[in-house]
C-alpha positions in Angstrom: 0.0 0.0 0.0 1.2 3.5 -0.8 1.9 5.1 2.5 1.9 8.6 1.1 -1.6 10.0 1.3 -2.8 12.8 -0.9 -3.3 16.1 0.9 -6.5 17.7 -0.3 -7.0 21.4 0.4 -10.2 23.6 0.2 -10.4 26.2 -2.5 -13.2 28.7 -2.0 -11.8 31.0 -4.6 -8.6 31.5 -6.7 -6.7 33.3 -3.9 -7.4 30.5 -1.4 -6.5 27.9 -4.0 -3.2 29.5 -4.7 -2.2 29.7 -1.0 -3.3 26.1 -0.5 -1.1 25.0 -3.3 1.8 27.1 -2.2 1.7 25.5 1.3 1.8 22.0 0.0 -1.6 20.7 -1.3 -1.4 17.7 -3.6 -5.0 18.5 -4.8 -7.7 21.0 -4.3 -11.4 20.8 -4.3 -13.6 23.6 -5.5 -17.0 24.5 -7.0 -18.5 26.5 -9.8 -21.1 29.1 -9.0 -23.7 26.3 -9.4 -24.3 22.7 -8.2 -21.8 22.8 -5.3 -22.4 22.4 -1.5 -20.9 25.7 -0.4 -23.0 28.4 -1.9 -21.7 30.9 0.7 -18.1 30.6 -0.7 -17.0 33.0 -3.5 -16.5 29.9 -5.7 -15.5 30.0 -9.4 -17.3 31.3 -12.4 -16.7 29.5 -15.7 -13.6 31.6 -16.6 -12.2 31.2 -13.1 -12.7 27.5 -13.2 -10.6 27.3 -16.4 -8.0 29.6 -14.9 -7.9 27.7 -11.6 -7.6 24.3 -13.1 -4.8 25.5 -15.5 -3.0 27.1 -12.6 -3.2 23.9 -10.5 -2.0 21.7 -13.3 0.9 24.0 -14.0 2.0 23.4 -10.4 1.4 19.6 -10.5 -1.8 19.7 -8.4 -5.1 18.1 -9.2 -8.5 19.8 -9.2 -11.7 18.1 -8.1 -14.9 19.9 -8.8 -17.9 19.5 -6.5 -21.2 18.8 -8.3 -22.8 17.4 -5.2 -26.0 19.2 -4.5 -29.2 17.1 -4.3 -30.8 18.6 -7.4 -34.5 19.2 -8.1 -36.0 18.9 -11.6 -35.5 22.6 -12.1 -31.7 22.2 -11.7 -31.3 19.6 -14.4 -31.5 21.6 -17.6 -28.3 23.6 -16.9 -26.3 20.5 -16.0 -25.3 19.1 -19.4 -23.5 22.3 -20.5 -21.8 22.6 -17.1 -20.6 19.0 -17.2 -19.2 19.5 -20.7 -17.4 22.7 -19.5 -15.7 20.8 -16.7 -14.5 18.1 -19.0 -13.3 20.6 -21.5 -11.5 22.6 -18.7 -9.6 19.5 -17.6 -11.2 18.8 -14.2 -9.4 15.8 -12.6 -12.6 14.5 -11.0 -16.3 15.3 -10.3 -17.5 15.0 -6.7 -21.1 13.7 -7.1 -23.8 12.7 -4.6 -26.9 12.2 -6.7 -27.4 9.2 -8.9 -29.1 11.3 -11.5 -26.1 13.6 -11.7 -23.9 10.6 -12.0 -25.9 9.3 -14.9 -25.7 12.7 -16.6 -21.9 12.9 -15.9 -21.4 9.6 -17.8 -23.2 11.1 -20.8 -21.8 14.7 -20.8 -18.4 14.3 -19.2 -17.5 10.6 -19.8 -13.7 11.2 -19.6 -13.7 12.7 -16.1 -13.3 10.3 -13.1 -16.1 10.3 -10.5 -15.6 10.7 -6.7 -18.7 9.9 -4.6 -19.4 12.7 -2.1 -19.7 12.4 1.6 -23.3 13.5 1.1 -24.1 9.9 0.2 -23.2 8.8 3.7 -21.0 5.8 2.9 -20.7 3.9 6.2 -20.0 0.3 5.1 -18.1 -1.8 2.6 -21.1 -2.9 0.7 -22.0 0.7 -0.1 -18.4 1.3 -1.0 -18.4 -1.7 -3.3 -21.7 -0.6 -4.9 -20.1 2.7 -5.9 -17.0 0.9 -7.1 -19.2 -1.3 -9.3 -20.8 1.9 -10.7 -17.4 3.1 -11.8 -16.4 5.4 -9.0 -12.6 6.0 -8.7 -12.9 7.3 -5.1 -15.4 7.4 -2.2 -15.5 10.2 0.3 -16.5 8.5 3.6 -19.1 9.6 6.0 -17.6 11.4 9.1 -19.4 9.0 11.5 -16.9 6.2 11.0 -14.2 5.0 13.3 -10.7 4.1 12.2 -11.5 0.4 12.8 -14.5 0.6 10.5 -12.5 2.4 7.9 -9.9 -0.3 8.0 -12.6 -2.9 7.4 -13.9 -1.0 4.4 -10.4 -0.8 3.0 -9.9 -4.6 3.5 -13.1 -5.5 1.8 -13.0 -3.1 -1.2 -10.9 -3.2 -4.4 -7.4 -1.9 -3.9 -7.8 0.5 -6.8 -10.8 2.2 -5.1 -9.4 5.3 -3.4 -10.7 6.3 0.1 -10.9 10.0 1.0 -11.8 11.2 4.5 -12.0 14.5 6.4 -9.2 15.0 8.8 -9.7 18.6 9.8 -12.3 21.3 10.1 -16.0 22.0 11.0 -18.3 19.1 11.7 -22.0 18.8 11.1 -24.2 17.8 14.0 -26.5 16.1 11.4 -25.7 13.0 9.5 -22.7 13.6 7.2 -24.1 17.0 6.0 -27.6 15.9 5.1 -29.8 18.3 7.0 -33.3 19.8 6.6 -33.3 22.2 9.5 -32.0 25.1 7.5 -34.6 24.7 4.8 -37.4 24.3 7.3 -36.4 27.4 9.4 -35.1 29.8 6.7 -36.0 28.5 3.3 -32.3 28.1 2.6 -31.7 24.5 1.3 -28.6 22.9 2.9 -28.7 20.2 0.3 -28.3 22.8 -2.4 -25.2 24.4 -0.6 -27.1 27.3 1.0 -27.1 26.1 4.7 -27.8 28.9 7.2 -26.2 26.8 9.9 -29.1 26.8 12.4 -27.2 24.2 14.4 -24.9 27.0 15.5 -27.7 29.2 16.8 -28.8 30.0 20.3 -32.1 28.5 21.3 -34.7 29.2 24.0 -37.9 27.5 25.2 -41.4 28.9 24.6 -44.5 27.5 26.2 -47.5 27.3 23.8 -49.8 29.3 26.1 -47.3 32.1 26.6 -46.4 33.1 23.0 -43.5 35.5 22.7 -42.3 34.7 26.2 -39.0 33.0 26.0 -37.4 30.9 28.7 -33.7 30.3 28.6 -32.4 26.7 28.9 -29.0 27.7 30.1 -25.7 26.1 29.3 -23.7 29.2 29.8 -24.2 32.9 30.2 -24.6 33.5 26.5 -27.4 30.9 25.9 -28.0 27.3 24.8 -26.4 25.8 21.7 -28.1 22.4 21.5 -26.7 21.3 18.1 -23.3 23.0 18.0 -20.3 20.7 17.2 -16.6 21.0 17.9 -14.1 21.1 15.1 -12.2 18.0 14.0 -8.4 18.0 14.2 -6.4 14.8 13.4 -2.9 16.4 13.2 -1.7 14.2 16.0 -2.8 11.0 14.3 -1.3 10.9 10.9 0.1 7.3 11.3 -3.3 5.9 12.4 -5.1 7.5 9.5 -2.6 6.1 7.0 -2.6 2.7 8.6 -6.4 2.6 8.4 -6.1 2.8 4.6 -7.1 6.5 4.0 -5.6 7.6 0.7 -6.7 11.2 0.7 -6.6 13.6 3.7 -9.4 16.2 3.2 -9.3 19.6 5.0 -12.7 21.2 5.4 -12.9 25.0 4.9 -13.9 26.5 1.5 -15.6 29.3 3.4 -12.5 30.0 5.4 -9.7 32.5 4.6 -6.5 32.1 2.5 -4.7 32.3 5.8 -6.6 29.3 7.1 -5.9 27.4 3.9 -2.2 28.2 4.2 -1.7 27.4 7.9 -3.7 24.2 8.0 -2.4 22.8 4.7 1.2 23.7 5.7 0.8 21.9 9.1 -0.6 18.7 7.6 2.0 18.8 4.8 4.8 18.9 7.4 3.2 16.2 9.4 2.8 13.9 6.4 6.4 14.6 5.2 7.7 13.8 8.7 5.9 10.5 8.7 7.3 9.6 5.3 10.9 10.2 6.5 10.6 7.6 9.3 7.2 5.9 9.6 8.1 3.8 12.6 9.2 6.7 14.7 6.8 9.5 13.9 7.0 12.5 16.2 4.8 15.5 15.2 6.8 18.7 14.9 5.6 21.2 17.5 5.0 23.9 15.0 2.4 21.7 13.2 0.4 21.5 16.4 0.9 25.2 16.9 -0.2 26.2 13.4 -3.7 24.6 13.6 -4.2 26.4 16.9 -3.3 29.7 15.4 -6.3 29.8 13.0 -9.8 30.6 14.1 -11.5 27.4 15.3 -13.8 25.9 17.7 -12.5 23.6 20.4 -10.9 20.6 18.7 -11.6 16.9 19.0 -10.9 13.8 17.0 -14.4 13.3 15.5 -15.6 9.7 15.5 -12.3 8.2 14.6 -11.8 6.7 18.0 -15.4 5.8 18.7 -17.3 7.4 21.6 -15.2 9.7 23.7 -15.6 11.5 26.9 -14.9 14.9 25.4 -17.7 14.3 22.9 -18.9 16.2 19.9 -21.0 18.9 21.5 -19.6 22.5 21.7 -21.5 24.4 24.4 -21.2 28.0 23.1 -20.8 30.1 20.0 -17.3 31.4 20.6 -14.4 30.7 18.3 -10.9 30.5 19.6 -9.1 33.4 17.9 -5.8 34.0 19.6 -3.9 35.2 16.6 -4.7 37.6 13.8 -3.3 38.3 10.3 -1.2 41.5 10.2 -0.4 41.5 6.5 -0.8 39.6 3.3 2.0 39.6 0.7 2.2 42.2 -2.1 5.8 41.8 -3.3 9.0 40.2 -2.1 12.5 39.9 -3.5 15.6 37.7 -3.1 17.3 40.3 -0.9 14.7 40.0 1.9 12.7 43.1 1.1 9.0 42.5 1.5 5.9 44.6 1.2 2.6 43.6 2.9 -0.9 44.9 2.6 -2.0 45.8 6.2 -4.9 43.7 7.6 -4.7 44.5 11.3 -2.7 47.2 13.1 0.6 46.8 14.9 3.0 49.0 16.8 6.6 49.7 16.1 8.6 47.2 18.2 5.8 44.7 18.5 6.5 41.0 18.1 5.2 39.5 14.8 5.5 36.2 13.2 6.3 35.5 9.5 5.0 32.3 8.1 6.2 30.8 4.8 5.6 27.5 3.0 7.6 24.6 4.3 9.1 26.4 7.3 8.5 26.9 10.9 7.3 30.5 11.8 10.0 33.2 12.1 9.4 35.3 15.2 10.8 38.9 15.1 10.5 42.4 16.5 8.9 44.8 14.1 11.6 47.5 13.9 12.7 49.8 11.0 9.4 49.2 9.3 8.3 52.0 6.9 5.4 53.0 4.7 5.6 53.7 0.9 7.2 57.1 1.6 10.0 55.5 3.7 8.5 57.0 6.9 8.8 55.1 10.2 5.7 55.1 12.3 4.7 54.4 15.9 1.6 52.8 14.7 0.6 51.1 11.4 -3.2 51.2 11.3 -4.5 52.2 7.9 -6.3 49.2 6.3 -4.6 47.9 3.1 -1.6 50.4 3.4 1.6 49.0 2.0 4.1 48.2 4.8 7.8 47.6 4.0 10.0 45.1 5.9 13.6 44.0 5.5 14.5 40.4 6.5 17.9 38.8 6.7 16.8 36.1 4.2 14.8 35.6 1.0 11.0 35.9 1.7 8.5 33.8 -0.1 5.9 35.5 -2.3 3.3 33.5 -0.2 4.6 34.8 3.2 2.0 36.0 5.7 2.4 38.2 8.8 0.5 37.6 12.0 0.6 38.4 15.7 -1.1 37.6 19.0 -4.6 39.0 18.9 -5.1 42.2 20.9 -7.2 41.7 24.0 -10.1 44.1 24.6 -9.3 46.6 27.4 
């Protein structure tokens, strides 16, 4: 068995895709402006799809396109032309959930491999073998499976059938993403990619004879979050994931930022590469653990991979953990160490910052001798998008990002 899993990064738009690739993705998954399960993401119009696929291929990276909504009759007329476009653009696979879409894909994009979406809730080897018999190259497993169950699926399916599984990111409280609550409460259909995430909302109790009078069911001082889930993080468990037979590690997060794509992809890239060097003596580099904690996230847990756990899935409040913030995104860098960043959050002269770059641990430094475009030093840099000039004692990557510890409210 190949012990080098594919690292699959989320691409909500071209910018996020490029950062994911720069920080080590082997493949990216993305959607057009139609038929994908993340309608809130910027996504890719037809021209951007072609541009994104071409960019990825130029960097040796595969592009998988999500066509995984649960379509109604009204959605079908536009599908043939879209599927033909994806084949013509060079998509490496279509991620499909609906059998009708699969049937149409065979007709209108017959040269494009098919991956079966997690929306189909594949939980057993018979389901996996069904999709293999239907010509699927890959299955994306339901997130309710344990490593033991995945290993059994691997053992009882064809070796050429690839197994993809989520290893990091937000979890649904519902059954592998299939949910009707959003449509019922807001009219926004989760199965068409427009989920309003009502599982993250605060709920109260109302007694039928007292309309409009709300009674809190308290979990904490901010309210009650009955359906809210923690985020998955498997960065500590790369060997176990590989040994279970997972061939593609999928990072959730097409609605997240380019910074998120960079940090999380870079952390898992380093973890996988560390495993490859010495599989029998895997020790996770500390900066990998740090990186996933320096992006905005809910409290982490290991999903269902190790069965029922005491720490559980439920996340009792609406608060994200945001201990770091982005200071600047790259504008231009050169070989001499000069670098210009577009300001995202303010910082003071002399403040401690971190520079992150692909394939490297963060560089921590004191922000001194920093100037604006006019060469003027400032006590405070606080104008959004202003160009800020730094000089480093080494070459700086064009994909470098600046961050710092988030300021605490006074």
